C-alpha positions as CSV (number, residue, x, y, z in Angstrom):
1,M,-5.5,7.6,18.3
2,Q,-2.9,4.9,17.4
3,I,-3.7,1.2,17.2
4,L,-1.0,-1.4,17.9
5,T,-1.2,-5.2,17.7
6,G,0.5,-8.0,19.5
7,N,-0.1,-11.6,20.7
8,A,-3.1,-11.8,23.0
9,V,-1.7,-13.9,25.9
10,S,-4.0,-13.1,28.9
11,P,-7.6,-11.9,28.5
12,G,-9.2,-8.8,29.9
13,I,-9.9,-5.2,28.9
14,V,-8.4,-2.2,30.7
15,L,-8.1,1.5,30.3
16,A,-5.3,3.1,32.2
17,P,-2.1,5.3,31.7
18,I,1.1,3.7,30.4
19,W,4.0,3.2,32.8
20,F,7.4,2.0,31.7
21,W,9.0,-0.9,33.5
22,R,12.7,0.0,34.0
23,P,14.5,-2.7,36.0
24,V,18.0,-1.8,37.2
25,Q,20.7,-3.2,34.9
26,V,23.8,-4.7,36.5
27,D,26.9,-3.7,34.7
28,V,28.8,-6.9,33.8
29,T,32.4,-6.6,32.4
30,P,35.0,-9.3,32.0
31,H,38.3,-9.1,33.9
32,P,41.1,-11.6,34.6
33,V,41.2,-13.3,38.0
34,A,44.4,-14.5,39.7
35,D,42.6,-17.2,41.7
36,P,40.0,-19.2,39.7
37,A,39.3,-21.4,42.8
38,Q,38.1,-18.3,44.6
39,E,35.7,-17.5,41.8
40,L,34.4,-21.1,41.8
41,T,33.7,-20.8,45.5
42,R,31.8,-17.5,44.9
43,L,29.9,-19.2,42.1
44,E,29.0,-22.2,44.3
45,N,27.8,-19.9,47.1
46,A,25.7,-17.8,44.7
47,C,24.1,-21.0,43.3
48,H,23.2,-22.2,46.7
49,A,21.6,-18.8,47.5
50,A,19.8,-18.8,44.1
51,L,18.4,-22.3,44.8
52,S,17.1,-21.2,48.2
53,Q,15.4,-18.1,46.7
54,L,13.8,-20.2,44.0
55,Q,12.6,-22.8,46.4
56,M,11.0,-20.0,48.6
57,L,9.4,-18.5,45.4
58,E,8.1,-21.9,44.4
59,D,6.6,-22.5,47.9
60,K,5.0,-19.0,47.8
61,V,3.4,-19.6,44.4
62,R,2.3,-23.1,45.3
63,A,0.4,-21.7,48.3
64,E,-1.2,-18.9,46.3
65,K,-1.7,-20.4,42.8
66,G,-1.3,-24.2,43.1
67,D,1.2,-26.8,42.1
68,A,0.9,-26.4,38.3
69,I,2.1,-22.7,38.4
70,A,4.6,-23.4,41.1
71,Q,6.3,-25.9,38.8
72,L,7.5,-23.0,36.7
73,F,10.0,-22.1,39.4
74,S,10.9,-25.8,40.0
75,A,12.0,-25.7,36.3
76,H,14.2,-22.7,37.1
77,Q,16.0,-24.8,39.7
78,F,16.6,-27.5,37.2
79,M,17.9,-24.9,34.7
80,L,20.3,-23.6,37.3
81,E,21.6,-27.0,38.1
82,D,21.9,-28.1,34.5
83,D,25.2,-29.9,33.9
84,D,25.9,-28.2,30.6
85,F,25.1,-24.7,31.9
86,Q,27.2,-25.2,35.0
87,Q,30.1,-26.7,33.0
88,E,30.1,-23.8,30.6
89,I,30.5,-21.3,33.5
90,R,33.1,-23.3,35.3
91,D,35.2,-23.9,32.1
92,A,35.3,-20.1,31.4
93,I,36.4,-19.4,35.0
94,V,39.1,-22.1,35.0
95,Q,40.3,-22.2,31.5
96,Q,40.0,-18.5,30.6
97,R,40.5,-17.2,34.1
98,V,37.7,-14.7,33.9
99,N,35.4,-13.5,36.7
100,A,32.4,-15.6,37.7
101,V,29.9,-12.8,36.8
102,W,31.1,-12.5,33.3
103,A,31.2,-16.3,32.9
104,V,27.5,-16.5,34.0
105,R,26.5,-13.7,31.7
106,R,28.2,-15.3,28.7
107,A,26.8,-18.7,29.4
108,G,23.3,-17.3,30.0
109,D,23.4,-15.4,26.7
110,Q,24.7,-18.4,24.8
111,F,22.1,-20.8,26.2
112,A,19.3,-18.3,25.7
113,A,20.4,-17.8,22.1
114,Q,20.4,-21.5,21.5
115,M,16.8,-21.7,22.8
116,A,15.6,-18.8,20.8
117,A,17.0,-20.3,17.6
118,M,15.1,-23.5,18.0
119,E,12.2,-24.2,15.6
120,D,9.8,-25.3,18.4
121,A,8.0,-22.3,19.8
122,Y,7.9,-23.9,23.3
123,F,11.7,-24.1,23.5
124,Q,12.0,-20.6,22.0
125,A,9.9,-19.3,24.9
126,R,12.4,-20.9,27.4
127,A,15.0,-18.4,26.4
128,A,13.5,-15.9,28.8
129,D,13.8,-18.4,31.7
130,V,17.5,-18.9,31.0
131,R,17.9,-15.1,31.1
132,D,15.9,-15.0,34.4
133,V,18.1,-17.7,36.0
134,A,21.4,-16.2,34.8
135,G,20.2,-12.7,36.0
136,R,19.4,-14.1,39.5
137,L,22.9,-15.6,39.7
138,I,24.5,-12.3,38.5
139,A,22.6,-10.3,41.0
140,L,23.8,-12.5,43.8
141,L,27.4,-12.4,42.7
142,C,27.2,-8.6,42.5
143,N,25.4,-8.3,45.8
144,H,22.7,-6.5,43.9
145,C,19.1,-6.4,45.2
146,T,16.7,-8.4,43.0
147,T,13.6,-6.6,44.1
148,P,11.5,-5.1,41.2
149,P,11.5,-1.4,40.4
150,P,9.3,1.0,42.3
151,L,5.6,0.7,41.3
152,P,3.7,3.5,39.7
153,A,1.8,6.1,41.8
154,G,-1.6,4.8,40.6
155,K,-2.9,1.9,38.6
156,A,-1.2,1.7,35.3
157,I,-0.4,-0.5,32.3
158,L,3.1,-1.9,32.5
159,F,5.0,-1.5,29.2
160,A,8.4,-3.2,28.8
161,E,10.8,-4.8,26.3
162,E,10.5,-8.0,28.3
163,I,9.3,-9.0,31.7
164,L,10.8,-12.2,33.2
165,P,8.8,-14.8,35.2
166,S,10.5,-13.9,38.6
167,D,9.4,-10.3,38.1
168,T,5.9,-11.1,36.8
169,V,5.0,-13.2,39.9
170,Q,5.9,-10.3,42.2
171,L,3.7,-7.7,40.4
172,D,1.0,-6.1,42.6
173,K,-2.4,-6.1,40.9
174,Q,-3.3,-3.1,43.0
175,Y,-1.0,-1.1,40.8
176,I,-0.5,-3.1,37.6
177,A,-3.7,-3.2,35.4
178,A,-2.2,-4.9,32.4
179,I,1.1,-6.0,30.8
180,V,2.4,-5.1,27.4
181,T,5.8,-6.3,26.2
182,R,7.7,-6.2,22.9
183,Q,9.1,-9.7,23.4
184,G,7.3,-12.8,24.5
185,S,4.5,-15.2,23.5
186,A,1.6,-17.0,24.9
187,L,3.9,-19.9,25.7
188,S,6.2,-17.9,27.9
189,H,6.1,-18.5,31.6
190,S,5.4,-14.8,32.2
191,A,2.3,-15.2,30.0
192,I,1.3,-18.3,32.0
193,L,1.7,-16.3,35.2
194,A,-0.2,-13.3,33.9
195,R,-3.2,-15.6,33.1
196,A,-3.0,-17.3,36.5
197,M,-2.8,-13.9,38.2
198,G,-5.7,-12.5,36.2
199,I,-3.7,-9.7,34.6
200,P,-4.6,-8.9,31.0
201,A,-1.5,-9.1,28.8
202,I,-0.3,-8.6,25.3
203,M,3.2,-9.8,24.3
204,G,5.2,-9.7,21.1
205,L,4.1,-6.1,20.4
206,D,4.6,-5.4,16.6
207,V,6.8,-2.3,17.0
208,A,10.5,-1.7,16.5
209,D,10.9,0.0,19.9
210,L,8.9,1.5,22.8
211,P,9.0,5.3,22.4
212,A,9.5,7.1,25.7
213,A,6.8,9.6,24.6
214,W,4.2,6.9,25.2
215,E,4.7,6.9,29.0
216,G,1.8,8.6,30.7
217,L,-0.6,8.2,27.7
218,D,-3.9,6.6,28.3
219,A,-4.4,3.3,26.5
220,I,-7.0,0.6,26.1
221,I,-5.6,-2.9,26.3
222,D,-7.8,-5.6,24.7
223,G,-6.1,-8.8,26.0
224,E,-8.6,-11.0,24.1
225,A,-8.0,-9.5,20.6
226,G,-4.3,-8.4,21.1
227,H,-5.1,-4.7,20.4
228,I,-3.8,-1.6,22.1
229,Y,-5.4,1.8,21.5
230,L,-3.1,4.7,22.4
231,T,-5.0,7.8,23.5
232,P,-8.3,6.2,22.6
233,D,-11.0,8.5,21.2
234,S,-14.5,8.7,22.9
235,E,-16.1,6.4,20.3
236,T,-13.5,3.6,21.1
237,Q,-14.0,4.1,24.8
238,Q,-17.7,3.9,24.4
239,R,-17.4,0.8,22.3
240,Y,-15.4,-0.9,25.1
241,H,-17.7,0.7,27.8
242,M,-14.6,1.9,29.5
243,N,-13.9,4.7,31.9
244,A,-10.3,5.7,32.9
245,L,-9.1,4.1,36.1
């Protein structure tokens, strides 16, 4: 048995096999463009589509979880329309004559890094929201489907480097028993959503990486203490009064 620790961000105790969350990565590379005006038009269309998606998501969450949780996606709309963020993207397209996808990726990385470097933990947690918003724009510019990866065959514990708010809100509790991520904190919007959805979660896992060999192993997640027990022995299972799902 191996014991891991992280930040307890959403209470609950679960025993289930580990399943790795592997979202499809969009390949973004810079290339020169002959007509920046055309890229600006593509950007504008993608922004309109992203705002529409976020408004639909906000309305869905408001109907299911209430106004307070829905405001998380209202905040994403404000981030998308932020003057500095938009100007950074447009300047790259016009002045450097690069493609819109690369301009969005660079601006997203830059603004996320600025957030992560702040001393205030609240603003540090907003870095994930910037990555979420930029990722949505990139997916639209690339005509890439933003639906989450296929769910596990049975109920499982989701392990990931990071899970973004837009992905968290779409998780199906029928399949996802708990969430464990290497990045994140109790102040992240994904943590807030996990609590609202009643999904036990541990974030900021104290490990250098997530070994592929862990996938499929049974684990106990103690979302109240921030402890994870890989291949828990019978004594630990009895202590938690747990039976495998």
